[in-house]
A tleap script that builds the chain and sets N, CA, C and O, in Angstrom:
source leaprc.protein.ff14SB
mol = sequence {
  NMET LYS SER ASP TRP GLU GLN LEU GLN ALA
  LYS LEU GLU GLU ARG PHE GLY THR PRO MET
  ASP PHE ASP ALA ILE LEU PHE THR ILE GLY
  LEU GLN GLU LEU GLY LYS PRO PHE LYS LYS
  TYR LYS LYS ASP GLU LYS LEU GLU VAL MET
  HIE ILE ALA ILE CYS THR LEU LEU GLU PRO
  TYR GLY PHE TYR GLU TYR LYS GLY LYS ASP
  ASP ASP GLY TRP PRO HIE TRP GLU LEU LYS
  GLU ASN LEU PRO TYR LEU GLU ALA LYS GLN
  GLN ASN LYS LEU ILE ILE ASP ALA ILE ILE
  ASP TYR PHE LYS LYS ALA GLU VAL CILE
}
set mol.1.N position { 0.834 -1.188 0.000 }
set mol.1.CA position { 0.000 0.000 0.000 }
set mol.1.C position { 0.880 1.254 0.000 }
set mol.1.O position { 1.865 1.331 0.734 }
set mol.2.N position { 0.517 2.216 -0.820 }
set mol.2.CA position { 1.291 3.446 -0.920 }
set mol.2.C position { 1.061 4.332 0.299 }
set mol.2.O position { -0.025 4.355 0.878 }
set mol.3.N position { 2.114 5.063 0.673 }
set mol.3.CA position { 1.987 6.017 1.768 }
set mol.3.C position { 1.168 7.223 1.289 }
set mol.3.O position { 0.965 7.414 0.090 }
set mol.4.N position { 0.707 8.025 2.241 }
set mol.4.CA position { -0.027 9.246 1.881 }
set mol.4.C position { 0.820 10.142 0.980 }
set mol.4.O position { 0.307 10.742 0.035 }
set mol.5.N position { 2.111 10.231 1.273 }
set mol.5.CA position { 3.016 11.070 0.481 }
set mol.5.C position { 3.095 10.557 -0.960 }
set mol.5.O position { 3.032 11.344 -1.904 }
set mol.6.N position { 3.230 9.252 -1.125 }
set mol.6.CA position { 3.290 8.673 -2.469 }
set mol.6.C position { 1.967 8.852 -3.206 }
set mol.6.O position { 1.957 9.133 -4.404 }
set mol.7.N position { 0.853 8.692 -2.498 }
set mol.7.CA position { -0.466 8.913 -3.112 }
set mol.7.C position { -0.605 10.360 -3.575 }
set mol.7.O position { -1.089 10.627 -4.675 }
set mol.8.N position { -0.177 11.289 -2.726 }
set mol.8.CA position { -0.260 12.702 -3.078 }
set mol.8.C position { 0.602 13.002 -4.304 }
set mol.8.O position { 0.153 13.673 -5.232 }
set mol.9.N position { 1.826 12.511 -4.306 }
set mol.9.CA position { 2.706 12.750 -5.451 }
set mol.9.C position { 2.087 12.181 -6.734 }
set mol.9.O position { 2.169 12.808 -7.790 }
set mol.10.N position { 1.482 11.021 -6.648 }
set mol.10.CA position { 0.849 10.412 -7.829 }
set mol.10.C position { -0.326 11.259 -8.310 }
set mol.10.O position { -0.489 11.465 -9.513 }
set mol.11.N position { -1.149 11.752 -7.379 }
set mol.11.CA position { -2.292 12.585 -7.773 }
set mol.11.C position { -1.829 13.899 -8.393 }
set mol.11.O position { -2.414 14.367 -9.370 }
set mol.12.N position { -0.790 14.491 -7.831 }
set mol.12.CA position { -0.288 15.751 -8.388 }
set mol.12.C position { 0.353 15.531 -9.755 }
set mol.12.O position { 0.222 16.370 -10.646 }
set mol.13.N position { 1.045 14.407 -9.922 }
set mol.13.CA position { 1.625 14.094 -11.227 }
set mol.13.C position { 0.518 13.915 -12.263 }
set mol.13.O position { 0.633 14.381 -13.396 }
set mol.14.N position { -0.543 13.241 -11.863 }
set mol.14.CA position { -1.683 13.056 -12.763 }
set mol.14.C position { -2.292 14.409 -13.124 }
set mol.14.O position { -2.627 14.652 -14.283 }
set mol.15.N position { -2.431 15.275 -12.148 }
set mol.15.CA position { -3.064 16.592 -12.345 }
set mol.15.C position { -2.210 17.515 -13.215 }
set mol.15.O position { -2.726 18.201 -14.097 }
set mol.16.N position { -0.884 17.526 -12.955 }
set mol.16.CA position { -0.007 18.472 -13.636 }
set mol.16.C position { 0.784 17.856 -14.789 }
set mol.16.O position { 1.439 18.574 -15.544 }
set mol.17.N position { 0.726 16.535 -14.929 }
set mol.17.CA position { 1.372 15.887 -16.058 }
set mol.17.C position { 2.865 15.720 -15.939 }
set mol.17.O position { 3.534 15.398 -16.921 }
set mol.18.N position { 3.400 15.934 -14.750 }
set mol.18.CA position { 4.830 15.785 -14.534 }
set mol.18.C position { 5.075 15.448 -13.067 }
set mol.18.O position { 4.331 15.897 -12.195 }
set mol.19.N position { 6.113 14.660 -12.790 }
set mol.19.CA position { 6.413 14.376 -11.384 }
set mol.19.C position { 6.721 15.681 -10.640 }
set mol.19.O position { 7.349 16.588 -11.187 }
set mol.20.N position { 6.269 15.756 -9.392 }
set mol.20.CA position { 6.495 16.973 -8.600 }
set mol.20.C position { 7.322 16.629 -7.373 }
set mol.20.O position { 6.948 15.780 -6.564 }
set mol.21.N position { 8.451 17.309 -7.257 }
set mol.21.CA position { 9.283 17.096 -6.078 }
set mol.21.C position { 8.810 18.010 -4.944 }
set mol.21.O position { 7.850 18.767 -5.087 }
set mol.22.N position { 9.498 17.915 -3.845 }
set mol.22.CA position { 9.180 18.661 -2.629 }
set mol.22.C position { 9.040 20.166 -2.912 }
set mol.22.O position { 8.044 20.779 -2.527 }
set mol.23.N position { 10.028 20.753 -3.579 }
set mol.23.CA position { 10.014 22.195 -3.860 }
set mol.23.C position { 8.865 22.585 -4.791 }
set mol.23.O position { 8.237 23.627 -4.606 }
set mol.24.N position { 8.598 21.757 -5.777 }
set mol.24.CA position { 7.498 22.053 -6.709 }
set mol.24.C position { 6.156 22.037 -5.980 }
set mol.24.O position { 5.275 22.845 -6.275 }
set mol.25.N position { 6.003 21.126 -5.040 }
set mol.25.CA position { 4.764 21.061 -4.271 }
set mol.25.C position { 4.643 22.289 -3.376 }
set mol.25.O position { 3.564 22.873 -3.269 }
set mol.26.N position { 5.737 22.685 -2.736 }
set mol.26.CA position { 5.706 23.906 -1.913 }
set mol.26.C position { 5.349 25.119 -2.762 }
set mol.26.O position { 4.545 25.953 -2.346 }
set mol.27.N position { 5.938 25.223 -3.946 }
set mol.27.CA position { 5.660 26.347 -4.834 }
set mol.27.C position { 4.186 26.357 -5.244 }
set mol.27.O position { 3.561 27.415 -5.302 }
set mol.28.N position { 3.642 25.185 -5.524 }
set mol.28.CA position { 2.231 25.072 -5.908 }
set mol.28.C position { 1.317 25.516 -4.774 }
set mol.28.O position { 0.344 26.234 -5.004 }
set mol.29.N position { 1.623 25.095 -3.557 }
set mol.29.CA position { 0.830 25.522 -2.402 }
set mol.29.C position { 0.928 27.035 -2.232 }
set mol.29.O position { -0.077 27.702 -1.988 }
set mol.30.N position { 2.125 27.567 -2.358 }
set mol.30.CA position { 2.321 29.012 -2.245 }
set mol.30.C position { 1.511 29.782 -3.276 }
set mol.30.O position { 0.888 30.794 -2.954 }
set mol.31.N position { 1.519 29.304 -4.514 }
set mol.31.CA position { 0.726 29.955 -5.562 }
set mol.31.C position { -0.765 29.901 -5.231 }
set mol.31.O position { -1.489 30.882 -5.399 }
set mol.32.N position { -1.206 28.740 -4.761 }
set mol.32.CA position { -2.613 28.588 -4.392 }
set mol.32.C position { -2.994 29.589 -3.301 }
set mol.32.O position { -4.043 30.229 -3.375 }
set mol.33.N position { -2.150 29.716 -2.304 }
set mol.33.CA position { -2.444 30.616 -1.184 }
set mol.33.C position { -2.282 32.085 -1.571 }
set mol.33.O position { -2.958 32.953 -1.019 }
set mol.34.N position { -1.395 32.358 -2.513 }
set mol.34.CA position { -1.213 33.727 -2.989 }
set mol.34.C position { -2.454 34.191 -3.733 }
set mol.34.O position { -2.852 35.352 -3.640 }
set mol.35.N position { -3.061 33.267 -4.473 }
set mol.35.CA position { -4.312 33.573 -5.149 }
set mol.35.C position { -4.187 34.519 -6.334 }
set mol.35.O position { -5.149 35.193 -6.702 }
set mol.36.N position { -3.020 34.566 -6.919 }
set mol.36.CA position { -2.809 35.413 -8.101 }
set mol.36.C position { -2.641 34.512 -9.316 }
set mol.36.O position { -2.230 33.359 -9.177 }
set mol.37.N position { -2.949 35.016 -10.493 }
set mol.37.CA position { -2.755 34.190 -11.695 }
set mol.37.C position { -1.289 33.815 -11.860 }
set mol.37.O position { -0.391 34.551 -11.453 }
set mol.38.N position { -1.069 32.653 -12.467 }
set mol.38.CA position { 0.304 32.214 -12.682 }
set mol.38.C position { 1.005 33.176 -13.622 }
set mol.38.O position { 0.427 33.646 -14.602 }
set mol.39.N position { 2.240 33.455 -13.312 }
set mol.39.CA position { 3.113 34.254 -14.167 }
set mol.39.C position { 4.532 33.775 -13.931 }
set mol.39.O position { 4.781 32.963 -13.040 }
set mol.40.N position { 5.445 34.267 -14.714 }
set mol.40.CA position { 6.855 33.965 -14.486 }
set mol.40.C position { 7.298 34.768 -13.274 }
set mol.40.O position { 7.067 35.975 -13.197 }
set mol.41.N position { 7.933 34.093 -12.335 }
set mol.41.CA position { 8.419 34.760 -11.134 }
set mol.41.C position { 9.938 34.786 -11.146 }
set mol.41.O position { 10.589 33.846 -11.603 }
set mol.42.N position { 10.489 35.881 -10.634 }
set mol.42.CA position { 11.937 35.972 -10.454 }
set mol.42.C position { 12.323 35.058 -9.305 }
set mol.42.O position { 11.466 34.620 -8.537 }
set mol.43.N position { 13.616 34.769 -9.187 }
set mol.43.CA position { 14.093 33.839 -8.170 }
set mol.43.C position { 13.661 34.277 -6.765 }
set mol.43.O position { 13.188 33.449 -5.987 }
set mol.44.N position { 13.813 35.547 -6.433 }
set mol.44.CA position { 13.450 36.000 -5.090 }
set mol.44.C position { 11.942 35.917 -4.866 }
set mol.44.O position { 11.495 35.660 -3.748 }
set mol.45.N position { 11.163 36.132 -5.913 }
set mol.45.CA position { 9.710 36.008 -5.801 }
set mol.45.C position { 9.303 34.546 -5.600 }
set mol.45.O position { 8.364 34.254 -4.858 }
set mol.46.N position { 10.013 33.630 -6.264 }
set mol.46.CA position { 9.731 32.204 -6.079 }
set mol.46.C position { 9.972 31.801 -4.626 }
set mol.46.O position { 9.201 31.037 -4.047 }
set mol.47.N position { 11.051 32.325 -4.047 }
set mol.47.CA position { 11.325 32.035 -2.637 }
set mol.47.C position { 10.236 32.600 -1.743 }
set mol.47.O position { 9.860 31.972 -0.753 }
set mol.48.N position { 9.724 33.778 -2.077 }
set mol.48.CA position { 8.634 34.374 -1.302 }
set mol.48.C position { 7.361 33.530 -1.426 }
set mol.48.O position { 6.636 33.350 -0.447 }
set mol.49.N position { 7.091 33.017 -2.624 }
set mol.49.CA position { 5.925 32.149 -2.821 }
set mol.49.C position { 6.079 30.878 -1.985 }
set mol.49.O position { 5.112 30.416 -1.378 }
set mol.50.N position { 7.275 30.315 -1.950 }
set mol.50.CA position { 7.515 29.126 -1.134 }
set mol.50.C position { 7.408 29.453 0.362 }
set mol.50.O position { 6.972 28.614 1.150 }
set mol.51.N position { 7.802 30.661 0.748 }
set mol.51.CA position { 7.656 31.088 2.146 }
set mol.51.C position { 6.171 31.162 2.527 }
set mol.51.O position { 5.796 30.823 3.650 }
set mol.52.N position { 5.341 31.604 1.596 }
set mol.52.CA position { 3.891 31.616 1.824 }
set mol.52.C position { 3.420 30.197 2.139 }
set mol.52.O position { 2.620 29.987 3.050 }
set mol.53.N position { 3.921 29.233 1.380 }
set mol.53.CA position { 3.547 27.835 1.610 }
set mol.53.C position { 3.986 27.378 2.994 }
set mol.53.O position { 3.203 26.764 3.719 }
set mol.54.N position { 5.219 27.668 3.366 }
set mol.54.CA position { 5.735 27.242 4.671 }
set mol.54.C position { 4.897 27.843 5.797 }
set mol.54.O position { 4.515 27.135 6.729 }
set mol.55.N position { 4.611 29.131 5.719 }
set mol.55.CA position { 3.794 29.780 6.754 }
set mol.55.C position { 2.400 29.161 6.814 }
set mol.55.O position { 1.877 28.900 7.898 }
set mol.56.N position { 1.806 28.930 5.656 }
set mol.56.CA position { 0.479 28.313 5.587 }
set mol.56.C position { 0.501 26.920 6.211 }
set mol.56.O position { -0.397 26.558 6.972 }
set mol.57.N position { 1.521 26.150 5.889 }
set mol.57.CA position { 1.611 24.778 6.374 }
set mol.57.C position { 1.866 24.703 7.877 }
set mol.57.O position { 1.367 23.801 8.550 }
set mol.58.N position { 2.636 25.644 8.398 }
set mol.58.CA position { 3.005 25.592 9.815 }
set mol.58.C position { 2.065 26.377 10.718 }
set mol.58.O position { 2.168 26.290 11.942 }
set mol.59.N position { 1.154 27.139 10.132 }
set mol.59.CA position { 0.183 27.884 10.944 }
set mol.59.C position { -0.659 26.955 11.831 }
set mol.59.O position { -0.823 27.251 13.015 }
set mol.60.N position { -1.198 25.846 11.306 }
set mol.60.CA position { -1.999 24.960 12.165 }
set mol.60.C position { -1.207 24.357 13.339 }
set mol.60.O position { -1.798 23.921 14.326 }
set mol.61.N position { 0.111 24.333 13.229 }
set mol.61.CA position { 0.960 23.802 14.290 }
set mol.61.C position { 1.291 24.875 15.339 }
set mol.61.O position { 1.980 24.598 16.321 }
set mol.62.N position { 0.796 26.096 15.122 }
set mol.62.CA position { 0.986 27.167 16.091 }
set mol.62.C position { 2.249 27.985 15.932 }
set mol.62.O position { 2.567 28.804 16.794 }
set mol.63.N position { 2.979 27.777 14.841 }
set mol.63.CA position { 4.225 28.515 14.652 }
set mol.63.C position { 4.004 29.895 14.042 }
set mol.63.O position { 4.781 30.814 14.303 }
set mol.64.N position { 2.971 30.052 13.244 }
set mol.64.CA position { 2.672 31.324 12.584 }
set mol.64.C position { 1.220 31.713 12.797 }
set mol.64.O position { 0.359 30.862 13.019 }
set mol.65.N position { 0.963 33.014 12.727 }
set mol.65.CA position { -0.400 33.529 12.767 }
set mol.65.C position { -0.592 34.438 11.558 }
set mol.65.O position { 0.193 35.355 11.316 }
set mol.66.N position { -1.642 34.165 10.814 }
set mol.66.CA position { -1.942 34.951 9.617 }
set mol.66.C position { -2.352 36.359 10.026 }
set mol.66.O position { -3.177 36.533 10.923 }
set mol.67.N position { -1.773 37.372 9.365 }
set mol.67.CA position { -2.053 38.770 9.698 }
set mol.67.C position { -2.839 39.504 8.617 }
set mol.67.O position { -3.392 40.571 8.882 }
set mol.68.N position { -2.900 38.962 7.423 }
set mol.68.CA position { -3.628 39.621 6.349 }
set mol.68.C position { -2.740 39.849 5.137 }
set mol.68.O position { -1.593 39.406 5.084 }
set mol.69.N position { -3.306 40.554 4.168 }
set mol.69.CA position { -2.581 40.829 2.920 }
set mol.69.C position { -2.148 42.286 2.875 }
set mol.69.O position { -2.800 43.170 3.431 }
set mol.70.N position { -1.019 42.509 2.193 }
set mol.70.CA position { -0.549 43.878 2.018 }
set mol.70.C position { -1.257 44.513 0.813 }
set mol.70.O position { -2.130 43.896 0.203 }
set mol.71.N position { -0.878 45.729 0.484 }
set mol.71.CA position { -1.535 46.461 -0.603 }
set mol.71.C position { -1.366 45.789 -1.968 }
set mol.71.O position { -2.157 46.020 -2.882 }
set mol.72.N position { -0.329 44.956 -2.099 }
set mol.72.CA position { -0.100 44.243 -3.356 }
set mol.72.C position { -0.756 42.865 -3.376 }
set mol.72.O position { -0.621 42.124 -4.350 }
set mol.73.N position { -1.466 42.523 -2.300 }
set mol.73.CA position { -2.175 41.249 -2.240 }
set mol.73.C position { -1.344 40.078 -1.732 }
set mol.73.O position { -1.784 38.931 -1.813 }
set mol.74.N position { -0.155 40.348 -1.211 }
set mol.74.CA position { 0.690 39.286 -0.680 }
set mol.74.C position { 0.337 39.040 0.785 }
set mol.74.O position { 0.271 39.986 1.569 }
set mol.75.N position { 0.109 37.774 1.166 }
set mol.75.CA position { -0.235 37.466 2.555 }
set mol.75.C position { 0.980 37.572 3.478 }
set mol.75.O position { 2.122 37.389 3.057 }
set mol.76.N position { 0.701 37.870 4.741 }
set mol.76.CA position { 1.765 37.997 5.748 }
set mol.76.C position { 1.366 37.274 7.025 }
set mol.76.O position { 0.195 37.229 7.400 }
set mol.77.N position { 2.369 36.711 7.679 }
set mol.77.CA position { 2.190 36.008 8.944 }
set mol.77.C position { 3.135 36.590 9.972 }
set mol.77.O position { 4.133 37.232 9.645 }
set mol.78.N position { 2.793 36.350 11.213 }
set mol.78.CA position { 3.670 36.708 12.328 }
set mol.78.C position { 4.166 35.402 12.939 }
set mol.78.O position { 3.394 34.466 13.144 }
set mol.79.N position { 5.458 35.353 13.225 }
set mol.79.CA position { 6.028 34.186 13.887 }
set mol.79.C position { 5.538 34.181 15.323 }
set mol.79.O position { 5.771 35.141 16.058 }
set mol.80.N position { 4.864 33.118 15.732 }
set mol.80.CA position { 4.322 33.019 17.088 }
set mol.80.C position { 5.235 32.222 18.003 }
set mol.80.O position { 5.330 32.498 19.199 }
set mol.81.N position { 5.894 31.248 17.442 }
set mol.81.CA position { 6.763 30.378 18.229 }
set mol.81.C position { 7.916 29.941 17.343 }
set mol.81.O position { 7.707 29.486 16.218 }
set mol.82.N position { 9.124 30.081 17.850 }
set mol.82.CA position { 10.280 29.635 17.085 }
set mol.82.C position { 10.218 28.135 16.867 }
set mol.82.O position { 9.838 27.372 17.755 }
set mol.83.N position { 10.595 27.737 15.682 }
set mol.83.CA position { 10.675 26.309 15.395 }
set mol.83.C position { 11.800 25.708 16.229 }
set mol.83.O position { 12.859 26.318 16.376 }
set mol.84.N position { 11.579 24.532 16.767 }
set mol.84.CA position { 12.661 23.882 17.516 }
set mol.84.C position { 13.771 23.471 16.552 }
set mol.84.O position { 13.553 23.341 15.347 }
set mol.85.N position { 14.958 23.272 17.105 }
set mol.85.CA position { 16.045 22.787 16.268 }
set mol.85.C position { 15.681 21.389 15.786 }
set mol.85.O position { 15.358 20.508 16.583 }
set mol.86.N position { 15.738 21.203 14.492 }
set mol.86.CA position { 15.472 19.893 13.894 }
set mol.86.C position { 16.567 19.577 12.895 }
set mol.86.O position { 17.039 20.450 12.167 }
set mol.87.N position { 16.960 18.324 12.873 }
set mol.87.CA position { 17.896 17.883 11.845 }
set mol.87.C position { 17.165 17.891 10.509 }
set mol.87.O position { 15.935 17.946 10.474 }
set mol.88.N position { 17.902 17.838 9.427 }
set mol.88.CA position { 17.322 17.930 8.083 }
set mol.88.C position { 16.209 16.909 7.863 }
set mol.88.O position { 15.161 17.248 7.314 }
set mol.89.N position { 16.426 15.661 8.286 }
set mol.89.CA position { 15.412 14.622 8.116 }
set mol.89.C position { 14.141 14.963 8.885 }
set mol.89.O position { 13.033 14.748 8.394 }
set mol.90.N position { 14.306 15.495 10.091 }
set mol.90.CA position { 13.162 15.861 10.919 }
set mol.90.C position { 12.405 17.046 10.307 }
set mol.90.O position { 11.175 17.072 10.308 }
set mol.91.N position { 13.153 18.025 9.786 }
set mol.91.CA position { 12.529 19.169 9.110 }
set mol.91.C position { 11.713 18.689 7.923 }
set mol.91.O position { 10.572 19.106 7.726 }
set mol.92.N position { 12.309 17.817 7.145 }
set mol.92.CA position { 11.648 17.278 5.963 }
set mol.92.C position { 10.363 16.547 6.351 }
set mol.92.O position { 9.330 16.722 5.706 }
set mol.93.N position { 10.424 15.741 7.387 }
set mol.93.CA position { 9.242 14.999 7.836 }
set mol.93.C position { 8.156 15.950 8.323 }
set mol.93.O position { 6.982 15.753 8.011 }
set mol.94.N position { 8.527 16.973 9.077 }
set mol.94.CA position { 7.543 17.949 9.557 }
set mol.94.C position { 6.815 18.599 8.388 }
set mol.94.O position { 5.588 18.691 8.399 }
set mol.95.N position { 7.555 19.051 7.384 }
set mol.95.CA position { 6.935 19.719 6.241 }
set mol.95.C position { 6.110 18.730 5.415 }
set mol.95.O position { 5.018 19.072 4.962 }
set mol.96.N position { 6.610 17.528 5.215 }
set mol.96.CA position { 5.836 16.529 4.461 }
set mol.96.C position { 4.533 16.207 5.193 }
set mol.96.O position { 3.477 16.112 4.566 }
set mol.97.N position { 4.601 16.039 6.504 }
set mol.97.CA position { 3.378 15.793 7.282 }
set mol.97.C position { 2.406 16.964 7.147 }
set mol.97.O position { 1.198 16.761 7.021 }
set mol.98.N position { 2.934 18.188 7.172 }
set mol.98.CA position { 2.085 19.373 7.034 }
set mol.98.C position { 1.487 19.455 5.629 }
set mol.98.O position { 0.332 19.851 5.472 }
set mol.99.N position { 2.260 19.086 4.611 }
set mol.99.CA position { 1.748 19.060 3.230 }
set mol.99.C position { 0.610 18.049 3.123 }
set mol.99.O position { -0.432 18.338 2.534 }
set mol.100.N position { 0.812 16.872 3.691 }
set mol.100.CA position { -0.222 15.837 3.655 }
set mol.100.C position { -1.479 16.341 4.355 }
set mol.100.O position { -2.584 16.169 3.839 }
set mol.101.N position { -1.323 16.964 5.527 }
set mol.101.CA position { -2.478 17.524 6.241 }
set mol.101.C position { -3.199 18.577 5.399 }
set mol.101.O position { -4.429 18.618 5.363 }
set mol.102.N position { -2.426 19.423 4.725 }
set mol.102.CA position { -2.983 20.482 3.876 }
set mol.102.C position { -3.862 19.882 2.775 }
set mol.102.O position { -4.984 20.336 2.548 }
set mol.103.N position { -3.340 18.861 2.097 }
set mol.103.CA position { -4.094 18.269 0.996 }
set mol.103.C position { -5.239 17.387 1.487 }
set mol.103.O position { -6.244 17.247 0.791 }
set mol.104.N position { -5.108 16.793 2.666 }
set mol.104.CA position { -6.233 16.050 3.234 }
set mol.104.C position { -7.366 17.007 3.552 }
set mol.104.O position { -8.533 16.702 3.305 }
set mol.105.N position { -7.026 18.156 4.098 }
set mol.105.CA position { -8.030 19.175 4.418 }
set mol.105.C position { -8.750 19.634 3.151 }
set mol.105.O position { -9.949 19.912 3.169 }
set mol.106.N position { -8.000 19.706 2.058 }
set mol.106.CA position { -8.572 20.096 0.762 }
set mol.106.C position { -9.235 18.901 0.070 }
set mol.106.O position { -9.763 19.028 -1.035 }
set mol.107.N position { -9.202 17.754 0.724 }
set mol.107.CA position { -9.806 16.518 0.220 }
set mol.107.C position { -9.211 16.056 -1.105 }
set mol.107.O position { -9.907 15.511 -1.962 }
set mol.108.N position { -7.911 16.287 -1.253 }
set mol.108.CA position { -7.199 15.805 -2.444 }
set mol.108.C position { -6.754 14.367 -2.231 }
set mol.108.O position { -6.739 13.568 -3.167 }
set mol.109.N position { -6.387 14.038 -0.981 }
set mol.109.CA position { -6.009 12.649 -0.657 }
set mol.109.C position { -6.852 12.175 0.508 }
set mol.109.O position { -6.707 11.036 0.953 }
savepdb mol mol.pdb
quit
């Protein structure tokens, strides 16, 4: 039986027609939460879109609090609690678990 992560990756590949790695999934979540039409983004803007995803994903865990959108429509969060020190594997697992929760909430998996 496939894990939730593998099921999600398969559904996203089916939807977008290409395999999606961790960063591509974060970028997709960020775009969804940004709510703006797709366009070409500069490197720093792509990082900001991915930051939107991270804040969105970690908000339910109590690390961030949504504060609203600025005049350009970009969402902003306030850090509520510092993330504990985690090794790379632990960080990866935390974000993957949060991604799975995000898509379960959206009833994708």
